[in-house]
C-alpha positions in Angstrom: 21.3 -146.7 -109.8 22.5 -143.1 -109.5 23.8 -142.1 -106.0 22.4 -138.6 -106.7 19.0 -140.1 -105.6 20.5 -140.4 -102.1 21.7 -136.9 -101.5 21.3 -136.1 -97.8 19.1 -133.2 -98.4 16.5 -135.4 -100.1 16.3 -137.9 -97.2 13.5 -136.2 -95.3 11.4 -136.1 -98.5 11.9 -139.9 -99.0 11.0 -140.6 -95.4 8.0 -138.4 -95.3 6.6 -139.8 -98.5 7.1 -143.4 -97.5 5.6 -142.7 -94.0 2.4 -141.3 -95.7 2.4 -144.3 -98.0 2.6 -146.5 -94.9 -0.5 -144.7 -93.4 -2.5 -144.6 -96.6 -1.7 -147.9 -98.3 -4.5 -149.8 -96.6 -7.1 -147.2 -97.5 -5.9 -147.1 -101.1 -5.8 -150.9 -101.3 -2.2 -150.6 -102.3 -1.2 -153.5 -100.1 -3.0 -155.2 -97.3 -4.3 -158.6 -96.1 -8.1 -158.5 -95.8 -8.9 -161.1 -93.1 -12.6 -160.5 -93.5 -12.5 -161.2 -97.2 -9.8 -163.8 -97.1 -7.4 -162.4 -99.7 -4.7 -159.8 -100.3 -5.2 -156.4 -102.0 -2.3 -155.2 -104.2 -2.4 -152.0 -106.2 -6.1 -151.9 -106.0 -6.6 -155.4 -107.2 -7.6 -158.6 -105.5 -4.6 -160.9 -105.2 -5.4 -164.6 -104.7 -3.8 -167.8 -105.8 -6.9 -168.6 -107.8 -6.9 -172.2 -106.7 -10.7 -172.3 -106.4 -10.7 -171.9 -110.2 -8.8 -175.1 -110.6 -11.1 -177.6 -109.0 -10.2 -181.0 -110.3 -7.1 -179.8 -112.1 -3.9 -181.9 -112.1 -0.9 -181.4 -110.0 1.2 -179.9 -112.8 -1.4 -177.2 -113.4 -1.7 -176.4 -109.7 2.1 -176.2 -109.4 2.2 -173.8 -112.4 -0.5 -171.6 -110.9 1.4 -171.4 -107.6 4.6 -170.5 -109.3 3.0 -167.8 -111.5 0.8 -166.2 -108.7 3.2 -166.6 -105.7 6.6 -168.1 -106.5 7.8 -165.8 -109.2 6.6 -162.5 -107.7 8.1 -163.4 -104.3 11.4 -164.5 -105.8 11.6 -161.4 -108.0 11.0 -159.1 -105.1 13.5 -160.9 -102.9 16.1 -160.8 -105.6 15.6 -157.0 -106.1 15.8 -156.3 -102.4 18.9 -158.5 -102.0 20.7 -156.7 -104.8 19.8 -153.3 -103.4 21.0 -154.0 -99.8 24.1 -155.9 -101.1 25.1 -152.7 -102.8 23.7 -150.0 -100.6 23.3 -151.6 -97.1 20.5 -150.6 -94.8 19.2 -148.0 -97.2 15.6 -148.9 -96.5 16.2 -148.2 -92.7 17.7 -144.8 -93.2 15.6 -143.5 -96.1 12.2 -145.2 -96.0 11.5 -147.1 -92.8 8.5 -145.5 -90.9 9.9 -146.8 -87.7 13.3 -145.1 -88.2 11.5 -141.8 -88.8 9.8 -142.1 -85.5 13.1 -143.0 -83.8 14.7 -139.8 -85.1 11.7 -137.7 -84.2 11.5 -138.9 -80.6 15.3 -138.8 -80.3 15.2 -135.1 -81.2 12.4 -134.3 -78.7 14.1 -136.3 -75.9 17.3 -134.5 -76.4 15.5 -131.2 -76.0 14.1 -132.5 -72.7 17.1 -134.2 -71.2 20.2 -133.3 -73.3 20.4 -137.0 -74.4 18.8 -138.6 -77.4 17.9 -141.7 -75.4 17.6 -142.7 -71.8 20.5 -145.0 -72.1 23.1 -142.4 -73.2 25.9 -142.2 -70.7 26.5 -138.5 -71.0 24.5 -135.5 -72.0 25.5 -134.0 -75.4 27.1 -130.6 -75.6 24.6 -127.7 -75.7 26.7 -126.0 -78.3 28.4 -128.3 -80.8 31.2 -127.7 -83.2 28.9 -128.2 -86.1 26.7 -125.3 -85.0 24.0 -127.3 -83.4 22.7 -125.5 -80.3 20.1 -127.2 -78.0 19.5 -126.1 -74.5 17.5 -128.8 -72.7 14.3 -127.8 -70.7 12.1 -130.1 -68.7 9.0 -128.7 -70.4 9.9 -130.8 -73.4 9.1 -134.0 -71.5 5.5 -133.3 -72.3 6.4 -133.4 -76.0 8.2 -136.7 -75.4 5.1 -138.2 -73.9 2.8 -136.9 -76.6 5.1 -138.1 -79.4 5.5 -141.6 -77.8 1.8 -142.1 -77.1 0.6 -140.4 -80.3 2.9 -142.4 -82.6 2.1 -145.6 -80.8 -1.6 -145.2 -81.2 -1.3 -144.1 -84.8 0.8 -147.1 -85.6 -1.5 -149.5 -83.7 -4.6 -148.3 -85.7 -2.7 -148.3 -89.0 -1.4 -151.9 -88.4 -5.0 -153.0 -87.8 -6.1 -151.4 -91.1 -3.7 -153.7 -92.9 -5.8 -156.6 -91.6 -9.4 -155.3 -91.6 -11.1 -152.8 -93.9 -9.7 -149.4 -93.1 -13.1 -147.6 -93.4 -14.6 -149.9 -90.8 -11.7 -149.5 -88.4 -11.6 -145.7 -88.6 -15.4 -145.4 -88.4 -15.6 -147.6 -85.3 -12.7 -145.6 -83.7 -14.1 -142.2 -84.4 -17.6 -143.2 -83.3 -16.3 -144.9 -80.2 -17.8 -148.2 -81.3 -14.7 -150.5 -81.5 -15.5 -154.2 -81.3 -13.9 -156.2 -78.5 -11.3 -157.6 -80.9 -10.4 -154.2 -82.3 -10.1 -152.8 -78.8 -7.8 -155.6 -77.8 -5.6 -155.3 -80.8 -5.3 -151.5 -80.6 -4.8 -151.6 -76.8 -2.1 -154.2 -76.7 -0.3 -152.9 -79.8 -0.3 -149.3 -78.4 1.0 -150.5 -75.0 3.9 -152.5 -76.6 4.8 -149.6 -78.9 4.8 -147.1 -76.1 7.4 -149.3 -74.3 9.4 -149.7 -77.5 9.3 -146.0 -78.5 10.1 -145.0 -74.9 12.9 -147.4 -74.1 14.2 -149.1 -77.2 13.9 -147.3 -80.5 17.5 -147.4 -82.0 18.2 -150.5 -79.8 15.4 -152.3 -81.5 16.7 -151.3 -84.9 20.2 -152.5 -83.9 19.4 -155.8 -82.2 15.7 -156.7 -82.7 14.7 -155.9 -86.2 14.9 -158.9 -88.6 14.6 -156.7 -91.7 17.5 -154.6 -90.5 19.6 -157.7 -89.7 19.0 -159.1 -93.1 20.2 -155.9 -94.8 23.3 -155.7 -92.6 24.3 -159.3 -93.3 23.9 -158.8 -97.1 25.9 -155.6 -97.0 28.7 -157.0 -94.9 29.2 -159.6 -97.6 30.1 -157.0 -100.2 33.4 -155.3 -99.5 32.8 -152.8 -102.3 29.4 -151.7 -101.1 28.4 -148.1 -100.3 29.8 -147.1 -96.9 30.7 -144.0 -94.8 34.4 -143.5 -95.4 36.7 -141.6 -93.1 39.8 -139.8 -94.5 42.3 -141.1 -91.9 45.1 -139.2 -93.7 43.5 -136.0 -92.2 42.5 -137.5 -88.9 44.4 -134.8 -87.0 41.8 -132.3 -88.1 39.3 -134.0 -85.8 41.2 -132.7 -82.8 39.4 -129.4 -82.6 35.9 -131.1 -83.0 33.7 -132.4 -80.2 32.8 -135.6 -82.1 29.8 -133.9 -83.7 29.5 -136.8 -86.2 29.0 -139.2 -83.3 26.4 -136.9 -81.7 24.5 -136.7 -85.0 24.2 -140.5 -85.5 20.6 -141.8 -84.7 21.9 -145.3 -84.2 24.5 -144.2 -81.7 27.5 -145.7 -83.6 30.9 -144.1 -84.4 31.2 -143.3 -88.1 35.0 -143.0 -88.0 35.4 -146.6 -87.1 36.0 -149.4 -89.6 33.1 -151.0 -91.5 32.8 -154.0 -89.1 31.9 -151.6 -86.3 29.4 -149.9 -88.4 27.4 -153.1 -89.0 24.1 -151.3 -88.2 24.7 -148.1 -90.1 21.6 -147.0 -91.9 23.4 -144.8 -94.5 21.4 -141.8 -93.3 24.5 -139.6 -93.7 23.7 -137.4 -90.7 27.3 -137.8 -89.6 28.5 -136.6 -92.9 26.4 -133.5 -92.8 27.7 -132.8 -89.3 31.3 -133.2 -90.4 30.7 -130.9 -93.4 29.4 -128.2 -91.2 32.4 -128.5 -88.8 35.0 -128.5 -91.6 33.3 -125.7 -93.6 34.0 -123.3 -90.7 37.7 -124.0 -91.4 37.3 -123.8 -95.2 38.1 -127.5 -95.5 36.2 -130.4 -97.1 34.6 -133.0 -94.8 36.5 -135.9 -93.5 33.5 -138.2 -93.9 31.8 -139.1 -97.2 30.1 -142.0 -98.9 32.5 -144.2 -100.7 32.3 -147.5 -102.7 34.4 -149.8 -104.8 38.1 -149.9 -103.9 37.6 -147.0 -101.5 35.0 -149.1 -99.6 37.4 -152.1 -99.6 40.0 -149.9 -97.8 37.3 -148.9 -95.3 36.3 -152.5 -94.7 40.0 -153.5 -94.2 40.5 -151.0 -91.4 40.7 -152.7 -88.0 41.3 -156.2 -89.5 45.1 -156.2 -89.3 45.3 -154.2 -92.5 44.9 -150.7 -91.0 44.8 -148.5 -94.0 41.9 -146.1 -94.6 40.7 -144.6 -97.9 43.5 -142.9 -99.8 43.2 -139.1 -100.5 41.9 -139.9 -104.0 38.8 -141.3 -102.4 37.9 -137.9 -101.1 38.5 -135.9 -104.3 35.4 -134.5 -106.0 34.0 -137.0 -108.5 35.9 -140.0 -107.0 
């Protein structure tokens, strides 16, 4: 798979496209579990195990049907996902996940309101950063925070319900103000929980509470040659004039210049790399951060484990 697909400038397009797919998939019957009909929809087709067609069939035939309809598709999907995350890490989180898009959006609005991307940040970020970012906080932006949190929470709650019930029915009931008791309960509870999560957790949920993210991180950590943010420690002195713009840019609030083991929850979003590029470009120098793999990634993984050597200069040459 070409890494050109993962150029930082293309990330918003990937995120936006997948977010729209997340919203529209139920209406398109691309993927959803229809509880009222008792079966899945996949790519516009009914997806069932077809066991009702095998009444009176033997155990061998039933086993074959289960393997064909469920076992092989699931195993194939798991194998593909495992290979991708083993090689690229939490690429789904940083490039596709609808939740992470919301995390970054609310982080940005909250920073404009308070000077901090989350309520738990210890210090406010600089209004004028070395990478050229300039944000002057103003309390009026707190209205934007509230609208973003509540709006996304409600949208998510309704969308999740459409993965379980016919979307046309859910949206019709909602717009006509005729939600059933069950629909009201689901949307109300889900919205309340998501408001709390979007307000207080966000990246903390991604780091500590998301099973999908944890699975990706564990697989990625098992591959020392996997794609990772590399830091040219041979030029570390050039960071002295910077205000840690790469740290400020990270939505997960981790430190990209640390070794791989301390970047366990990195989403490969490359926001830190873009910030470093802007800082160093002002001095006419290449960035000190870039994505590396292979032997260069092994050197990054070794840092901080008693073998403190970072990527060699060759890892930061164009085309390496």
